[in-house]
Every structure is written in C-alpha cells, then in structure tokens.
NUZALUM-734868 format. One record per residue (C-alpha): chain; x, y, z; residue in one letter. Coordinates in pm, 1 decimal, padded with zeros to 6 digits. Layout:
BEGIN
NODE / chain / xx / yy / zz / res
NODE / A / X / Y / Z / A
...
***
This chain:
BEGIN
NODE / chain / xx / yy / zz / res
NODE / A / 01775.6 / -01035.9 / -01426.5 / M
NODE / A / 01528.0 / -00813.7 / -01219.3 / P
NODE / A / 01738.0 / -00688.0 / -00916.1 / H
NODE / A / 01582.4 / -00869.2 / -00568.4 / E
NODE / A / 01603.6 / -00649.3 / -00245.5 / A
NODE / A / 01764.6 / -00723.1 / 00027.7 / A
NODE / A / 01644.5 / -01058.1 / 00150.0 / G
NODE / A / 01546.3 / -01233.1 / -00111.0 / T
NODE / A / 01427.7 / -01602.2 / -00038.9 / G
NODE / A / 01066.5 / -01596.4 / 00072.1 / S
NODE / A / 00869.6 / -01302.4 / 00049.6 / P
NODE / A / 00857.9 / -01296.5 / 00419.6 / E
NODE / A / 01230.1 / -01125.7 / 00419.6 / S
NODE / A / 01230.1 / -00940.7 / 00168.2 / Q
NODE / A / 01272.7 / -00571.7 / 00260.8 / Q
NODE / A / 01162.5 / -00257.2 / 00007.8 / I
NODE / A / 01540.2 / 00016.2 / 00053.9 / D
NODE / A / 01339.7 / 00352.3 / -00033.7 / I
NODE / A / 01668.6 / 00479.8 / -00042.0 / H
NODE / A / 01698.1 / 00311.8 / -00374.6 / S
NODE / A / 01498.7 / 00454.3 / -00702.4 / E
NODE / A / 01503.4 / 00079.2 / -00849.2 / Q
NODE / A / 01262.4 / -00044.4 / -00585.1 / D
NODE / A / 01049.3 / 00238.8 / -00574.9 / L
NODE / A / 00959.6 / 00111.0 / -00942.0 / R
NODE / A / 00963.9 / -00217.2 / -00906.9 / E
NODE / A / 00821.2 / -00237.5 / -00518.2 / W
NODE / A / 00500.8 / 00060.5 / -00707.5 / S
NODE / A / 00534.1 / -00132.0 / -01009.3 / R
NODE / A / 00417.2 / -00457.0 / -00778.2 / K
NODE / A / 00214.2 / -00349.1 / -00501.6 / L
NODE / A / 00000.9 / -00066.2 / -00789.7 / D
NODE / A / 00095.6 / 00204.4 / -00598.9 / V
NODE / A / 00258.9 / 00555.0 / -00635.4 / S
NODE / A / 00618.3 / 00573.7 / -00509.8 / P
NODE / A / 00471.9 / 00888.1 / -00259.0 / E
NODE / A / 00224.6 / 00630.0 / -00101.1 / Q
NODE / A / 00472.5 / 00366.3 / -00094.4 / L
NODE / A / 00728.5 / 00578.8 / 00096.8 / K
NODE / A / 00441.7 / 00634.6 / 00336.9 / E
NODE / A / 00377.9 / 00246.6 / 00393.5 / A
NODE / A / 00761.7 / 00175.8 / 00474.9 / V
NODE / A / 00768.3 / 00453.9 / 00730.6 / E
NODE / A / 00484.0 / 00386.1 / 00873.5 / A
NODE / A / 00530.4 / 00034.7 / 00906.9 / V
NODE / A / 00894.0 / -00059.1 / 00848.0 / G
NODE / A / 01118.9 / -00201.1 / 00458.9 / Q
NODE / A / 00911.2 / -00604.5 / 00511.9 / R
NODE / A / 00750.8 / -00627.6 / 00233.3 / A
NODE / A / 00468.8 / -00803.2 / 00370.6 / T
NODE / A / 00373.1 / -00574.5 / 00594.9 / D
NODE / A / 00417.6 / -00302.7 / 00373.8 / V
NODE / A / 00173.7 / -00523.0 / 00154.8 / E
NODE / A / -00063.1 / -00541.6 / 00401.5 / D
NODE / A / -00052.9 / -00163.8 / 00580.1 / H
NODE / A / -00123.6 / -00058.5 / 00214.9 / L
NODE / A / -00401.8 / -00281.3 / 00126.2 / K
NODE / A / -00563.1 / -00209.5 / 00529.7 / G
NODE / A / -00484.9 / 00134.4 / 00397.3 / S
NODE / A / -00728.6 / 00081.9 / 00014.4 / R
NODE / A / -00978.5 / -00177.5 / 00215.4 / A
NODE / A / -01088.3 / 00161.0 / 00499.4 / T
NODE / A / -01081.9 / 00439.8 / 00219.3 / T
NODE / A / -01305.6 / 00237.8 / 00040.7 / N
NODE / A / -01546.2 / 00154.0 / 00308.3 / S
NODE / A / -01576.8 / 00541.2 / 00393.1 / E
NODE / A / -01630.5 / 00600.7 / 00086.0 / R
NODE / A / -01924.1 / 00365.1 / 00095.5 / V
NODE / A / -02071.1 / 00487.0 / 00387.3 / H
NODE / A / -02014.7 / 00835.4 / 00278.6 / E
NODE / A / -02211.4 / 00765.9 / -00020.6 / A
NODE / A / -02508.0 / 00509.8 / 00132.3 / L
NODE / A / -02510.7 / 00880.9 / 00438.9 / K
NODE / A / -02535.4 / 01070.8 / 00169.7 / G
NODE / A / -02790.5 / 00884.3 / -00025.8 / S
NODE / A / -03028.8 / 00824.3 / 00267.7 / S
NODE / A / -02957.1 / 01196.1 / 00336.8 / E
NODE / A / -03146.1 / 01311.9 / 00055.7 / S
NODE / A / -03401.1 / 01074.8 / 00008.6 / T
NODE / A / -03461.8 / 01203.4 / 00368.6 / G
NODE / A / -03428.0 / 00802.4 / 00531.2 / K
***
C-alpha cells in the first residue's frame, strides 16, 4: 500500500513532507515536477498538497504565457510590425 502523507482522507487535507524522500518521489511524480521544484513550491505556499498544486499550475501557466508573449513580440519585431 503506498505511503500517504499526513492528513490522509480528502485531498485538501493531504500534506507534503519535503524531508521525506518517499514523499518527494511520490509527489514529484504525481505533480510532474522535479524534487527541487516541489521543495520550492512547498517553501512558497506551505505543505498542503492542493496549495502546492495550484502554485505549480500558476507558475507553469505564467512561464508559458511569458514564453508565448516573448515569441510573439520577437516575431513582430522581426517583421517590422
């Protein structure tokens, strides 16, 4: 049976223990991030899994948005628009 972080039950009550190698591996896999990204997210928003997931989604969306904006800006500058 897989290890469940403290606060088992509803996802809102699940906690991520960044000091547990098992939690780091499992949550990194679940959230599709590196252990370093997971640690940074937990340090930014706390241990609650839903908060970490929201933070990571927001940081990815911002990053993607910035990349698109920069790509569009670069293509309009190269065409003189």
